[in-house]
C-alpha positions as CSV (number, residue, x, y, z in Angstrom):
1,M,-33.7,195.0,10.1
2,S,-31.8,196.3,13.1
3,L,-28.4,197.0,14.7
4,W,-27.2,194.1,16.8
5,L,-25.1,195.0,19.9
6,L,-23.4,192.4,22.1
7,G,-21.0,193.2,24.9
8,G,-20.2,193.1,28.5
9,H,-22.2,194.9,31.3
10,D,-20.0,197.6,33.0
11,P,-21.7,198.5,36.3
12,T,-20.2,202.0,36.2
13,H,-22.1,202.6,32.9
14,G,-19.0,204.1,31.4
15,A,-18.2,201.4,28.9
16,G,-19.6,198.2,27.6
17,L,-23.0,197.5,26.4
18,Y,-24.6,200.5,28.1
19,R,-22.1,202.8,26.2
20,D,-23.0,201.0,23.0
21,L,-26.7,201.7,23.5
22,V,-26.1,205.4,24.4
23,T,-23.9,205.8,21.3
24,A,-26.4,204.1,18.9
25,R,-29.2,206.3,20.2
26,Q,-27.1,209.4,19.7
27,V,-25.6,208.5,16.3
28,A,-28.6,206.9,14.6
29,P,-31.7,207.6,16.7
30,S,-34.2,206.0,14.2
31,L,-32.2,202.8,13.8
32,P,-33.8,199.8,15.7
33,R,-31.5,198.1,18.2
34,C,-31.2,194.6,19.6
35,F,-28.8,194.0,22.4
36,A,-27.6,191.3,24.7
37,V,-25.1,191.0,27.6
38,T,-22.2,188.6,27.0
39,A,-20.7,188.9,30.5
40,C,-21.4,190.6,33.8
41,T,-18.3,192.4,35.1
42,E,-17.2,193.8,38.4
43,Q,-15.0,196.9,37.8
44,G,-14.3,200.5,38.7
45,R,-12.8,202.2,41.7
46,G,-9.3,201.4,40.5
47,R,-9.6,197.7,41.2
48,P,-8.8,195.0,38.6
49,A,-11.9,193.8,36.9
50,R,-13.5,190.4,36.9
51,A,-16.1,188.9,34.5
52,W,-18.6,186.1,34.4
53,P,-19.9,185.0,31.0
54,V,-23.6,184.5,30.6
55,P,-24.8,181.0,29.7
56,A,-24.8,180.4,25.9
57,E,-28.3,179.0,26.1
58,R,-29.6,182.3,27.5
59,L,-27.8,184.3,24.9
60,H,-29.3,182.2,22.1
61,A,-32.8,182.4,23.5
62,R,-32.6,186.2,23.5
63,M,-31.1,186.3,19.9
64,D,-33.8,184.0,18.6
65,R,-36.3,186.8,19.0
66,W,-34.3,189.4,17.0
67,P,-35.1,190.5,13.5
68,P,-32.3,190.1,10.9
69,P,-29.3,192.5,11.4
70,R,-28.3,195.4,9.2
71,A,-25.0,195.5,11.0
72,I,-23.5,193.9,14.1
73,K,-21.1,195.2,16.7
74,L,-19.3,193.0,19.2
75,G,-17.5,194.2,22.3
76,L,-16.4,191.8,25.0
77,V,-16.8,188.2,23.9
78,P,-15.4,185.7,26.5
79,D,-13.7,182.7,25.1
80,A,-16.6,180.5,26.5
81,L,-19.1,182.3,24.1
82,V,-17.0,182.5,20.9
83,D,-18.6,179.4,19.3
84,A,-22.1,180.4,20.3
85,I,-21.8,183.9,18.8
86,A,-19.8,182.7,15.8
87,A,-22.9,180.6,14.9
88,R,-25.0,183.7,14.6
89,V,-22.7,186.3,12.9
90,G,-20.7,186.6,9.8
91,S,-23.5,186.4,7.3
92,P,-22.6,187.7,3.8
93,G,-23.5,191.3,3.3
94,V,-23.9,192.1,7.0
95,P,-21.1,194.3,8.3
96,L,-19.5,192.9,11.5
97,V,-17.5,195.4,13.6
98,I,-15.5,194.0,16.5
99,D,-13.8,195.9,19.3
100,P,-11.4,193.3,20.6
101,V,-11.8,193.8,24.3
102,L,-9.2,191.8,26.2
103,R,-8.7,193.7,29.5
104,A,-10.5,196.3,31.5
105,S,-9.2,199.9,31.5
106,D,-8.4,199.5,35.2
107,G,-6.7,196.2,34.5
108,G,-7.9,192.6,35.1
109,A,-8.7,189.8,32.6
110,L,-12.2,189.6,31.3
111,G,-12.2,186.0,30.0
112,A,-11.3,186.9,26.4
113,T,-7.9,185.9,24.9
114,P,-6.3,186.6,21.5
115,A,-6.4,182.9,20.5
116,G,-10.0,182.5,21.6
117,L,-11.2,185.5,19.8
118,A,-9.3,184.8,16.5
119,P,-12.2,182.8,14.9
120,L,-14.5,185.7,15.3
121,L,-12.0,188.3,14.2
122,R,-11.4,186.4,10.9
123,R,-15.1,186.8,10.1
124,A,-15.2,190.5,10.8
125,T,-15.7,193.3,8.3
126,L,-13.6,195.6,10.6
127,I,-11.7,195.2,13.8
128,T,-10.8,198.3,15.9
129,P,-7.9,197.5,18.3
130,N,-6.0,200.1,20.2
131,L,-2.2,199.8,20.3
132,A,-2.1,197.5,23.3
133,E,-4.8,195.2,21.9
134,A,-3.1,195.1,18.5
135,R,0.2,194.0,20.0
136,A,-1.6,191.3,21.9
137,L,-3.2,190.0,18.7
138,V,-0.1,189.8,16.6
139,P,2.8,187.4,17.4
140,D,6.1,189.2,17.7
141,A,4.3,192.5,17.1
142,P,6.4,195.4,15.9
143,R,6.4,198.6,18.0
144,E,6.1,201.1,15.1
145,A,2.4,201.8,14.3
146,E,2.5,201.5,10.5
147,A,4.4,198.2,10.7
148,L,1.9,197.0,13.3
149,L,-1.0,197.8,11.0
150,R,0.6,195.8,8.2
151,A,1.2,192.9,10.5
152,L,-2.5,193.0,11.6
153,A,-3.7,193.1,8.0
154,R,-1.5,190.0,7.2
155,C,-2.7,188.2,10.3
156,F,-6.4,188.8,9.5
157,L,-6.5,188.6,5.6
158,G,-9.6,190.2,4.1
159,V,-10.5,192.0,7.3
160,A,-10.2,195.8,7.5
161,V,-8.3,197.1,10.5
162,L,-8.7,200.5,12.3
163,L,-5.6,200.9,14.5
164,K,-6.5,203.5,17.1
165,D,-3.9,205.9,18.4
166,G,-5.8,207.3,21.4
167,H,-3.0,206.1,23.7
168,G,-0.2,207.2,21.5
169,S,2.8,209.1,22.7
170,D,2.3,212.3,20.7
171,P,0.7,214.9,23.1
172,E,-0.4,217.2,20.2
173,R,-1.7,214.8,17.5
174,V,-3.6,211.6,17.1
175,V,-3.2,209.4,14.0
176,D,-5.6,206.6,13.6
177,R,-4.8,204.2,10.7
178,L,-7.3,202.4,8.6
179,A,-6.2,199.4,6.4
180,M,-8.6,198.1,3.8
181,G,-6.9,195.4,1.6
182,E,-3.9,197.0,0.0
183,R,-4.9,200.5,1.0
184,A,-3.7,202.2,4.2
185,I,-5.3,205.5,5.1
186,A,-4.0,207.8,7.9
187,L,-6.6,209.9,9.9
188,P,-4.5,212.6,11.6
189,R,-6.0,215.3,13.7
190,P,-5.2,217.4,16.8
191,R,-5.5,215.5,20.1
192,V,-8.5,216.5,22.2
193,A,-7.5,218.2,25.4
194,G,-8.6,216.8,28.7
195,P,-8.9,213.4,30.3
196,D,-9.4,210.1,28.4
197,P,-13.0,209.1,29.1
198,R,-14.0,205.5,29.7
199,G,-15.7,203.7,26.9
200,T,-14.2,205.5,23.9
201,G,-13.3,202.2,22.2
202,C,-16.9,200.9,22.7
203,A,-18.4,204.1,21.4
204,L,-16.2,204.4,18.3
205,A,-16.9,200.8,17.1
206,T,-20.6,201.2,17.8
207,A,-20.8,204.5,15.9
208,I,-19.0,202.9,12.9
209,A,-21.5,200.0,12.9
210,A,-24.4,202.4,13.1
211,H,-23.2,204.3,10.1
212,L,-22.6,201.1,8.2
213,A,-26.2,200.1,9.0
214,E,-27.3,203.4,7.6
215,G,-25.7,202.5,4.3
216,H,-22.4,204.4,4.4
217,D,-19.3,202.7,2.9
218,L,-16.6,201.7,5.4
219,R,-14.2,204.6,5.0
220,R,-17.0,207.2,5.3
221,A,-18.5,205.3,8.3
222,V,-15.1,205.5,10.1
223,E,-14.6,209.2,9.3
224,L,-18.0,210.1,10.6
225,A,-17.6,208.0,13.7
226,V,-14.1,209.5,14.5
227,A,-15.4,213.1,14.1
228,W,-18.5,212.3,16.3
229,L,-16.3,210.8,19.0
230,D,-13.8,213.7,19.0
231,A,-16.7,216.1,19.6
232,R,-18.1,214.0,22.5
233,R,-14.8,213.6,24.2
234,A,-14.6,217.3,24.8
235,E,-17.9,217.1,26.7
236,W,-16.9,214.5,29.2
237,I,-18.7,214.2,32.6
238,E,-17.7,212.6,35.9
239,G,-19.1,209.1,36.3
240,P,-20.1,207.3,39.5
241,D,-16.7,205.7,39.7
242,G,-14.9,209.1,39.7
243,R,-13.6,208.6,36.2
244,A,-14.3,210.7,33.1
245,H,-17.2,209.3,31.1
246,L,-18.6,210.3,27.7
247,P,-21.8,212.3,28.1
248,D,-25.2,210.7,28.3
249,R,-27.9,212.7,26.6
250,V,-30.5,210.0,26.0
251,A,-32.3,207.5,28.2
252,V,-31.5,203.9,27.5
253,P,-32.5,200.7,29.1
254,D,-30.1,199.1,31.6
255,P,-28.4,196.1,29.9
256,A,-28.5,194.2,33.1
257,D,-32.3,194.2,33.0
258,P,-33.3,190.6,31.7
259,R,-36.3,192.0,29.8
């Protein structure tokens, strides 16, 4: 049994599948990991990103060799690969965490749209949109965060939603909001000072999936992952693109390596 990680390849190594692998190694070092690139991207240096999905046949051939998952985390899934990935995920009893990546942090479409991603989102255990992603996913989305959370929960019935507030307007406080069925839980805390590193969304969703794979319930997995990420944000480093990155403390394979 292992943690499955699927996402885009970010050549700056700030976000995407590389960040997923670093996070999983840091959060749950003894947990086996299986990973695959869904799309190769060109991004960084302030230019709008571009993405090229991998062939579905290549993705399936890689996944055919994997042991059964204990939990699954999906990052960037281009529309062209939704059906191929949907055929492999969503098994009963296997937590599925989806970070609904729609655009790169520097701007630029990545081949994923709200309508295309919807069939996967409806299979998820948890989705982790930020405010902009949430508004893109909900038709006629309300601006106020609590109303937006309720709208997301109605749109994706039976799916837990973690609405992230990292880009919120309050300079002193962050309030992430977790909806699980009829329950809505606020997770307030002081905002971490300093720049906003690349890859925080990737890292948070992966940390949650890793804790779920370890057997924690959903609320506890979210709380542990949020606390872990807040600590890492304060230790940011400068990446090769000149942007703030989360720290790398472990060696991981390059996701672009076809092996």
